[in-house]
C-alpha positions as a Markdown table, in Angstrom:
| # | Residue | x | y | z |
|---|---|---|---|---|
| 1 | Met | -14.5 | -179.7 | -108.1 |
| 2 | Val | -17.9 | -178.2 | -107.4 |
| 3 | Arg | -16.4 | -176.6 | -104.3 |
| 4 | Tyr | -13.7 | -174.9 | -106.3 |
| 5 | Arg | -16.2 | -173.5 | -108.8 |
| 6 | Val | -18.4 | -172.1 | -105.9 |
| 7 | Leu | -15.3 | -170.4 | -104.4 |
| 8 | Leu | -14.3 | -169.0 | -107.8 |
| 9 | Leu | -17.8 | -167.6 | -108.3 |
| 10 | Leu | -17.8 | -166.0 | -104.9 |
| 11 | Val | -14.4 | -164.3 | -105.6 |
| 12 | Leu | -15.6 | -163.0 | -108.9 |
| 13 | Leu | -18.8 | -161.5 | -107.3 |
| 14 | Ala | -16.8 | -159.8 | -104.6 |
| 15 | Cys | -14.4 | -158.2 | -107.2 |
| 16 | Ala | -17.4 | -157.0 | -109.3 |
| 17 | Gln | -18.9 | -154.8 | -106.5 |
| 18 | Pro | -18.0 | -151.0 | -106.8 |
| 19 | Glu | -16.0 | -149.4 | -104.1 |
| 20 | Ala | -17.9 | -147.1 | -101.8 |
| 21 | Ala | -17.3 | -143.4 | -102.6 |
| 22 | Pro | -15.3 | -141.6 | -99.9 |
| 23 | Ala | -17.4 | -139.3 | -97.6 |
| 24 | Arg | -17.2 | -135.6 | -98.5 |
| 25 | Pro | -16.2 | -133.3 | -95.8 |
| 26 | Ala | -19.0 | -131.1 | -94.4 |
| 27 | Thr | -18.9 | -127.5 | -95.7 |
| 28 | Ala | -20.7 | -124.4 | -94.4 |
| 29 | Pro | -23.5 | -123.0 | -96.6 |
| 30 | Pro | -22.3 | -120.2 | -98.8 |
| 31 | Ala | -22.7 | -116.7 | -97.3 |
| 32 | Glu | -25.6 | -114.7 | -98.6 |
| 33 | Pro | -24.6 | -111.7 | -100.7 |
| 34 | Pro | -25.3 | -108.2 | -99.3 |
| 35 | Ala | -28.8 | -106.9 | -100.0 |
| 36 | Gln | -29.1 | -104.6 | -103.0 |
| 37 | Val | -31.6 | -102.0 | -104.0 |
| 38 | Ser | -31.4 | -100.7 | -107.6 |
| 39 | Gly | -27.9 | -102.1 | -108.0 |
| 40 | Glu | -26.5 | -100.4 | -104.8 |
| 41 | Leu | -25.3 | -102.2 | -101.7 |
| 42 | Leu | -27.3 | -101.5 | -98.6 |
| 43 | Asp | -25.2 | -100.3 | -95.6 |
| 44 | Pro | -26.2 | -102.5 | -92.7 |
| 45 | Ser | -25.2 | -99.9 | -90.1 |
| 46 | Pro | -27.9 | -97.5 | -88.9 |
| 47 | Pro | -28.0 | -94.1 | -90.6 |
| 48 | Ser | -26.2 | -91.4 | -88.8 |
| 49 | Ala | -28.2 | -88.5 | -87.4 |
| 50 | Ala | -28.0 | -85.2 | -89.1 |
| 51 | Pro | -25.7 | -82.7 | -87.3 |
| 52 | Glu | -27.7 | -80.5 | -84.9 |
| 53 | Arg | -28.0 | -76.9 | -86.1 |
| 54 | Pro | -26.8 | -74.3 | -83.5 |
| 55 | Pro | -29.5 | -72.0 | -82.3 |
| 56 | Pro | -29.9 | -68.6 | -84.0 |
| 57 | Ile | -28.3 | -65.5 | -82.5 |
| 58 | Pro | -30.7 | -62.5 | -82.7 |
| 59 | Val | -29.4 | -59.1 | -83.5 |
| 60 | Ser | -30.4 | -57.9 | -80.0 |
| 61 | Glu | -28.0 | -60.4 | -78.4 |
| 62 | Arg | -24.9 | -59.3 | -80.4 |
| 63 | Thr | -22.5 | -56.5 | -79.5 |
| 64 | Pro | -22.0 | -53.7 | -82.1 |
| 65 | Glu | -18.6 | -55.1 | -82.9 |
| 66 | Glu | -20.0 | -58.6 | -83.5 |
| 67 | Leu | -22.7 | -57.2 | -85.7 |
| 68 | Ala | -20.2 | -55.3 | -87.8 |
| 69 | Arg | -18.0 | -58.4 | -88.2 |
| 70 | Val | -21.0 | -60.7 | -89.1 |
| 71 | Arg | -22.4 | -58.2 | -91.6 |
| 72 | Gln | -19.1 | -57.7 | -93.4 |
| 73 | Ala | -18.3 | -61.4 | -93.5 |
| 74 | Arg | -21.7 | -62.4 | -94.9 |
| 75 | Ser | -21.7 | -59.6 | -97.4 |
| 76 | Asp | -18.4 | -60.8 | -98.7 |
| 77 | Leu | -19.7 | -64.4 | -98.8 |
| 78 | Trp | -22.9 | -63.4 | -100.7 |
| 79 | Arg | -21.4 | -60.8 | -103.0 |
| 80 | Glu | -21.0 | -63.3 | -105.9 |
| 81 | Gly | -23.3 | -66.1 | -104.7 |
| 82 | His | -26.9 | -66.7 | -103.9 |
| 83 | Val | -28.2 | -65.9 | -100.4 |
| 84 | Arg | -29.2 | -69.2 | -98.8 |
| 85 | Ala | -31.5 | -69.4 | -95.8 |
| 86 | His | -32.8 | -72.1 | -93.5 |
| 87 | Leu | -36.3 | -72.2 | -92.1 |
| 88 | Asp | -37.7 | -74.5 | -89.5 |
| 89 | Ile | -41.4 | -74.8 | -88.8 |
| 90 | Ala | -42.1 | -76.2 | -85.3 |
| 91 | Asp | -45.2 | -78.4 | -84.6 |
| 92 | Pro | -48.2 | -76.2 | -84.0 |
| 93 | Ala | -49.3 | -75.9 | -80.4 |
| 94 | Pro | -53.1 | -75.7 | -79.7 |
| 95 | Val | -54.5 | -72.7 | -77.9 |
| 96 | Asp | -57.5 | -73.0 | -75.5 |
| 97 | Gly | -58.0 | -76.7 | -76.2 |
| 98 | Ala | -58.0 | -76.5 | -80.0 |
| 99 | Thr | -58.7 | -80.0 | -81.4 |
| 100 | Tyr | -58.0 | -79.5 | -85.1 |
| 101 | Pro | -55.4 | -82.0 | -86.3 |
| 102 | Ala | -52.0 | -80.3 | -85.7 |
| 103 | Ala | -50.4 | -82.6 | -88.3 |
| 104 | Ser | -52.7 | -81.3 | -91.0 |
| 105 | Leu | -51.9 | -77.7 | -90.0 |
| 106 | His | -48.2 | -78.4 | -90.1 |
| 107 | Arg | -48.4 | -80.1 | -93.5 |
| 108 | Gln | -50.2 | -77.0 | -94.9 |
| 109 | Leu | -47.6 | -74.7 | -93.5 |
| 110 | Arg | -44.8 | -76.8 | -94.9 |
| 111 | Gly | -46.4 | -76.4 | -98.3 |
| 112 | Arg | -45.6 | -72.7 | -98.0 |
| 113 | Ile | -42.0 | -73.1 | -96.8 |
| 114 | Ser | -40.4 | -72.0 | -100.1 |
| 115 | His | -42.4 | -68.8 | -100.0 |
| 116 | Leu | -41.5 | -68.1 | -96.4 |
| 117 | Arg | -37.8 | -68.8 | -97.1 |
| 118 | Ala | -37.9 | -66.3 | -100.0 |
| 119 | Cys | -39.3 | -63.7 | -97.6 |
| 120 | Tyr | -36.3 | -64.3 | -95.3 |
| 121 | Glu | -33.7 | -64.3 | -98.1 |
| 122 | Arg | -35.1 | -61.0 | -99.2 |
| 123 | Ala | -34.8 | -59.6 | -95.7 |
| 124 | Leu | -31.2 | -60.9 | -95.5 |
| 125 | Arg | -30.2 | -58.8 | -98.5 |
| 126 | Asp | -31.2 | -55.7 | -96.4 |
| 127 | Asp | -29.5 | -56.9 | -93.2 |
| 128 | Ser | -27.3 | -60.0 | -93.4 |
| 129 | Ala | -27.2 | -60.3 | -89.6 |
| 130 | Ile | -30.9 | -60.9 | -88.9 |
| 131 | Glu | -31.8 | -64.3 | -87.5 |
| 132 | Gly | -34.0 | -65.7 | -84.8 |
| 133 | Thr | -37.5 | -67.0 | -84.1 |
| 134 | Met | -40.9 | -65.6 | -84.8 |
| 135 | Glu | -44.0 | -67.0 | -83.1 |
| 136 | Ile | -47.3 | -66.6 | -84.9 |
| 137 | Glu | -50.9 | -67.3 | -84.0 |
| 138 | Ile | -53.1 | -68.7 | -86.7 |
| 139 | Ser | -56.9 | -69.1 | -86.6 |
| 140 | Val | -58.5 | -72.0 | -88.5 |
| 141 | Pro | -62.2 | -70.9 | -89.1 |
| 142 | Pro | -65.2 | -73.0 | -90.2 |
| 143 | Glu | -65.0 | -71.5 | -93.6 |
| 144 | Gly | -61.7 | -73.3 | -94.2 |
| 145 | Ala | -59.5 | -70.3 | -95.1 |
| 146 | Ala | -57.1 | -68.7 | -92.6 |
| 147 | Asp | -58.3 | -65.1 | -92.3 |
| 148 | Ser | -56.6 | -64.2 | -89.1 |
| 149 | Met | -52.8 | -64.4 | -88.4 |
| 150 | Arg | -50.8 | -62.3 | -86.0 |
| 151 | Val | -47.2 | -62.3 | -84.7 |
| 152 | Val | -47.1 | -62.8 | -80.9 |
| 153 | Ser | -43.2 | -62.7 | -80.6 |
| 154 | Asp | -40.4 | -61.7 | -82.9 |
| 155 | Gln | -36.6 | -61.8 | -82.5 |
| 156 | Leu | -35.8 | -60.6 | -86.0 |
| 157 | Asp | -37.1 | -57.0 | -85.7 |
| 158 | Ser | -37.8 | -56.8 | -89.5 |
| 159 | Glu | -41.1 | -55.2 | -90.5 |
| 160 | Gly | -40.6 | -56.3 | -94.1 |
| 161 | Leu | -40.2 | -59.9 | -93.0 |
| 162 | Val | -43.3 | -59.8 | -90.8 |
| 163 | Ser | -45.3 | -58.3 | -93.6 |
| 164 | Cys | -44.1 | -60.9 | -96.1 |
| 165 | Val | -44.8 | -63.8 | -93.8 |
| 166 | Thr | -48.3 | -62.6 | -92.9 |
| 167 | Glu | -49.1 | -62.1 | -96.6 |
| 168 | Arg | -47.9 | -65.6 | -97.5 |
| 169 | Leu | -49.8 | -67.4 | -94.7 |
| 170 | Thr | -53.1 | -65.5 | -94.9 |
| 171 | Gly | -55.7 | -67.2 | -97.0 |
| 172 | Ile | -54.4 | -70.8 | -96.7 |
| 173 | Ser | -57.2 | -73.3 | -97.3 |
| 174 | Trp | -57.4 | -75.9 | -94.5 |
| 175 | Pro | -58.8 | -79.4 | -95.3 |
| 176 | Asp | -61.8 | -80.5 | -93.3 |
| 177 | Pro | -62.4 | -77.2 | -91.4 |
| 178 | Pro | -63.6 | -77.4 | -87.9 |
| 179 | Ala | -67.1 | -76.5 | -86.7 |
| 180 | Ala | -65.8 | -73.6 | -84.6 |
| 181 | Val | -62.7 | -71.4 | -84.8 |
| 182 | Gln | -59.5 | -73.2 | -83.7 |
| 183 | Val | -56.4 | -71.3 | -82.8 |
| 184 | Phe | -52.8 | -72.5 | -82.9 |
| 185 | Arg | -49.4 | -71.0 | -82.2 |
| 186 | Val | -46.4 | -71.9 | -84.5 |
| 187 | Arg | -42.7 | -71.1 | -84.0 |
| 188 | Leu | -40.7 | -70.2 | -87.1 |
| 189 | Thr | -36.9 | -70.3 | -86.8 |
| 190 | Phe | -35.0 | -68.3 | -89.4 |
| 191 | Gln | -31.2 | -68.7 | -89.9 |
| 192 | Pro | -28.9 | -68.0 | -92.8 |
| 193 | Asp | -27.3 | -71.1 | -94.3 |
| 194 | Val | -23.6 | -70.1 | -93.8 |
| 195 | Pro | -20.4 | -71.9 | -92.7 |
| 196 | Glu | -19.5 | -71.9 | -89.0 |
| 197 | Gly | -17.0 | -69.0 | -89.5 |
| 198 | Tyr | -19.7 | -66.7 | -90.7 |
| 199 | Arg | -22.0 | -67.1 | -87.7 |
């Protein structure tokens, strides 16, 4: 009789244990959402380079027929709209071992770019075909203000543009002036901002 009671107790205990839960299948971690900045998705691909601007074509390198075509086309383009121009200021090149920081000089010149662009846009209204490079030589004196600037080469052949550029760049105050006069050459590239068919 005792044996039957022990067996019955063992059966009851075995029935009372909970069944083991089935193993869950392994799942991959959720993918991270794309990074956002100010609510906009970031493009993971590298930024594409800006299209390279074709070199300017000076008036002296065009035939009379080309000049007539370009002047007429641009005059029609700008008849009702604003004359738009592009200006690039190259990195200053030291002359005779100048050691003044070229980056500081370039930054100061960039600060005048809107004035220089206005000079060129004014010149384009007189002759819509002019474009090219102008190389200038700037002296940075110990006094800290540019009192000497001269044009050493010019493809644009515009006295009005040369005069305007010289006026806008003379008198720039340079930070941390050098102990002695420092001379740099800078190339300015002037081009009208026009569609390909008007070049």
